[in-house]
N, C-alpha and C positions, 0 to 999 in steps of 0.2 A: 359429167356425172350422170348416171341414170339411177334415180332412187324411187321412181314410180312408173308403172306402166299398166296397160289394160290387156285383157285377153277375153274377147267376146266370142271368138270363133268356136264352133262346136267340136267335140271330140272327133266326129266323123270327118270334118274338114281337115283337122290336124293329121288324122290318119292318112288322108290322101296326099296332102302337101309334103309331109315329112316321111312318108313311106314307112309307117309303123303299123304293125298288125293290131295292137291294142293300145287304147288311150284311157286312163282312168277317168271316170265321170267327174265333172266339176261344173259349178255354176258360172255364168258369165261374170267377169270381174272388171270393174272400171277404175280401180285405184289400188293396185297391188303394191304393197310396201314391205320392206324387210322387217323382221327376219323371215318372211315367207310363211308357208311353203310356196314354191313356184314350180311350174311344170318344166321338165328338162327332157330333151331328146339326146340320147347317147348311143354309141355303138356297143352292143353286147358281143358275146363270143361268136354268135351265129347271125344275129339280126339286130336291128335298131330297137331300142327300148324307150318307152315314155313313162316317166315316173316323177313324183314330187320330191323336191329336196329343199332343205333350209337355205334361204337366201342370205349369204354372208359366209364366205368360204372358211372352213376350219381345216388347216393343213393336217395331214395324217400324223405329223410329228409333234403337234401341239400338246402341251401338258394337260390342258383343260379344254373342254368342249364349250368354249366361250365365243359367241359371235361378236366379232369386232366390226363396227360400222365402217371402218376403213377397208374392209374386205368385201363389201357388197359390189364394189367395182375394182377392176384391174386395169391399169393404164397400158395401152398398147405399146407405148414407148419403153416400158420396163418389164413387161410380162415375161420376157425370156430370162431376165437376170434377177428379179426380186425373189428372195428365198420363199416367200409365201406362195408364189404362183408358178415358179419355173418348172417344177416337176409335173404339175398338172398340165402346163402348156405343152410339155413334151409328150405326155401319155394320156391325159384325161380331158380332152376337149369335148364340148357339147354345144347344142343349140337350145336356145330358150325362146319358145314361141311367144309372139306378141302381135297385137294389131294396132298399137299406138303407145306413145310414151309422153311424159310430161317433162318440161324444163321451165325454169323460173328466170324471169328477166327483172333486173332491178330498175325501178323508175327513178325519176329525179329526186324523189323523197326517200330513196333507198328501200322502198317497199318491194317485196318479191311478188311479181305478177306471173301467174301460171299460164302456160301455153300447152296445147295438146298437139302432138306431132304424129303424122301417119303417112303411109304411102298410098297415094290414090290408086284405085282399081286393084289393090292387092288385099286379099281377105285376111291373110296372116303372113307374117315373115319371121325370120329367125335371128335373134341376137347371137353374136359369138360369145360363148361361155366356157368356163372351166369348172370342173368338179373334183371333189376329193372325198375320201372315206376315212373317218376317224373312228377308232375303236379302242375301248379300254374297259376293263372290268365287266365284260359282257354287254356293254352299251355301245351301240353303233349309230353313227350319224353321218349321212351323206349330205354334203352342202355344195353350194355353187356360187359363182360370181359372174357378173356381166362385164365384158371388156369394153372399155370406152376409148375414144380417140378424139382428135381435133374435129370440131363441128364443120359440116359442109358449108360452103359460102352462104347459102340461103338462110342458115340458122345462126350464123355468127352474131347477128344483131340481137339475138335472144340469149344465147349461151355459148361459151367457148368450146364446150365438149358435147359429145353425143355418143350413144352406144354404137358399137360396130354392128352393122347389119350385113349378114352373109348372103350373097346372091345365091338363089337356089341351084344355079349351075355348079356351085362349088360346095354344096353340102357334103358330097362324098369325100372330097378332098379334106375338108375341115374335120370330119369325124374319123378319118383314117388314122391308123396307128403307124406313124413314120418317125424316124429319128435321123440324127446326123445332118447331112446336107439338105434333107427335105424340110427341115425346120424353117428355112428361108421362105419356102412356099407358103407356110402358114402365116408368117409375118407379112407377106405380101398381101394377104387378105384383110389385114387389119387397117383398113383405110376408111376415110369418110365416105358416106354414101354418095354415089354420083348419078343416081337416077332421079326420077320425079319424087317430089316430097311436098306435103301440104301441112299447114299448121294454122291454128287460130287461137285466139285468146279465150280462156275459159274462167269459170267462177273460182274465186278464192276458197270456195268450200272444199276444193280438193286439197288444200293445205293441211287439212286434218287427215291423218293416216287412217282413221276409222270411218271416214266418209265413203259412201258407196252409192252406186246408181247411175243410170244412163244420163241423168242431167249433168253429171260432172264433165262430160265431153262435149256438151252443147256450146256452140259459139256464142260469145257475148260481144256487144259492140265495142270496138276499140275507140277510145277517146281521140278526138282530132288533135 
């Protein structure tokens, strides 16, 4: 699962890394939580676009514009077949910029201990995401979800799942509009991260969705 993440990188950095001409202004965030909004990079008709969407995908066919907490993430194993996500997987893939995320580890007393996870020497990276557009009675909502997969070996001691991180070499492929046999190429990208990764224990203050600030990502000593 991925239910919290950070985005401290400036709009200028995001412009450069994700090759978008304009990025909406925003303040650094250290504890982004659903239902959003969160920054999304998608392929437009002529160029890439950066815009904010509600976190928690609302399928275009939904009767109501209700954010379901079960749709903040889509499982890589079922994203092609689950009705909520399969149409977006075929036609509306996106990237979600982040520079770190949180996972919680249960201790011997069943308490949830937060850890902050990032990629060393990488200023910002992109989660694999999907988006959809819901419209009814003149009301329009664009929403998104983060795809998750099995945790990489280094993280399995903390949590069994992690968000899919797309290698920058594959941004064009992931954002492209392809169907049929090409779908397997997208599925092949939905793998645990196999590059360098860093993580450390952080304060339980991050457990509060309304908590914010740089202190949330600071390392705290791990008990022996």
